[in-house]
C-alpha positions, -999 to +999 in steps of 0.1 A: +846-257-938+871-272-915+861-291-884+875-265-862+854-238-878+823-259-876+830-265-839+831-227-833+799-222-853+780-248-832+793-233-800+781-199-811+747-211-821+743-229-788+754-198-769+729-177-787+701-201-780+710-202-743+711-164-741+677-161-759+661-187-736+672-169-705+660-136-719+626-151-726+625-165-690+632-131-676+604-114-696+579-141-687+587-140-650+587-102-649+558-090-628+528-076-646+512-043-638+503-039-601+465-040-596+455-017-567+423-029-552+396-002-550+389+008-514+354+019-509+354+048-485+334+043-454+305+067-450+310+094-425+293+086-392+272+113-377+282+118-341+255+107-316+239+136-299+249+137-262+220+129-239+214+156-214+214+144-179+178+141-168+170+155-134+158+129-109+121+125-110+104+136-078+081+111-063+052+126-047+050+115-011+021+094-001-006+114+015-007+107+051-038+089+062-061+112+081-062+105+118-098+117+119-124+092+106-155+107+091-187+097+109-212+117+089-229+086+076-232+072+111-247+105+124-273+103+096-280+067+104-284+075+141-306+104+134-329+082+112-333+058+141-340+085+167-307+080+185-290+113+195-253+117+192-231+147+201-225+171+172-188+169+178-187+131+176-154+121+160-133+089+158-095+095+161-075+067+146-053+051+172-016+060+171+010+034+161+021+028+197-014+016+207-014-022+210-035-038+183-057-055+209-066-021+222-069-004+189-096-029+179-120-010+202-117+022+180-149+027+161-187+027+164-211-002+172-248-005+171-278-025+158-286-037+193-312-032+220-313-037+257-322-073+264-331-076+227-364-056+229-355-024+248-341+009+236-319+008+205-283+016+214-252+031+198-217+029+213-186+048+200-150+047+211-136+081+201-100+078+212-077+051+225-044+057+242-014+034+245-022+029+282-057+017+274-075+049+285-102+059+261-131+083+255-165+067+248-200+078+238-230+058+247-264+067+233-299+054+237-329+058+214-363+068+225-386+047+247-410+021+234-437-002+247-411-027+260-386-003+276-381-003+313-384+035+315-401+062+294-373+088+297-364+106+264-335+095+242-301+107+253-263+102+251-233+102+276-196+108+270-173+091+295-137+081+301-131+043+300-103+018+305-094-011+282-079-042+298-074-071+274-106-076+254-127-057+279-136-020+283-152-006+314-166+029+321-192+046+343-223+057+324-229+080+353-215+079+389-223+046+405-235+029+373-209+008+354-209-006+319-187-035+309-179-041+272-165-074+259-151-074+224-152-108+208-130-122+180-157-117+154-159-080+163-192-082+180-196-065+214-214-077+245-225-047+265-235-055+301-249-029+326-251-031+363-286-030+379-299+004+390-319-003+422-331+033+425-348+030+391-358-007+397-337-017+368-323-052+367-289-061+351-292-057+314-272-066+283-271-060+246-253-074+216-238-048+193-224-051+157-197-029+141-210+000+122-175+016+116-147-005+130-115+016+127-085+000+145-051+010+130 
């Protein structure tokens, strides 16, 4: 074999090997089968039920406080002590426009006697107006060995006037009572003398039995 022929054989072999190597590279770099990831389907969501609009709840209005205060227990107490009171005795709660200092007089006081040993007394302020005018009931129990007179038990209803911490009224024409209401809610009742009955000035301390106010 001549040198020229050998040269061509070597070139051919080298060319073949180069082509074969390129072909192998192509096959090796060819992408493999495409793997599609499995997608898990999301569960179907149930639609939330629509909330029906709730009607506004009605709030029951507060029951208005009665303007009339029950005095049945006081009537029974007075009866047990022999102190008469009118059948229609009633305490009307003072209106909002009545000053607090005047409204304090509203209620019933008792547990006191003339000069400490005389007739047992009961005093009620039934109504109080914003101008200080009021309606009062004054009652005395029966006589005893230490009472100035022996007249039977009785009661009076009168118009009075409140001025500051004092209330004045006429028990009967010409005979005035003066009430002083202290800070501790006790009352000092003072009565003018009655010359015709030979009665000197008298006084009594009364305690609240049913203080009402506002």
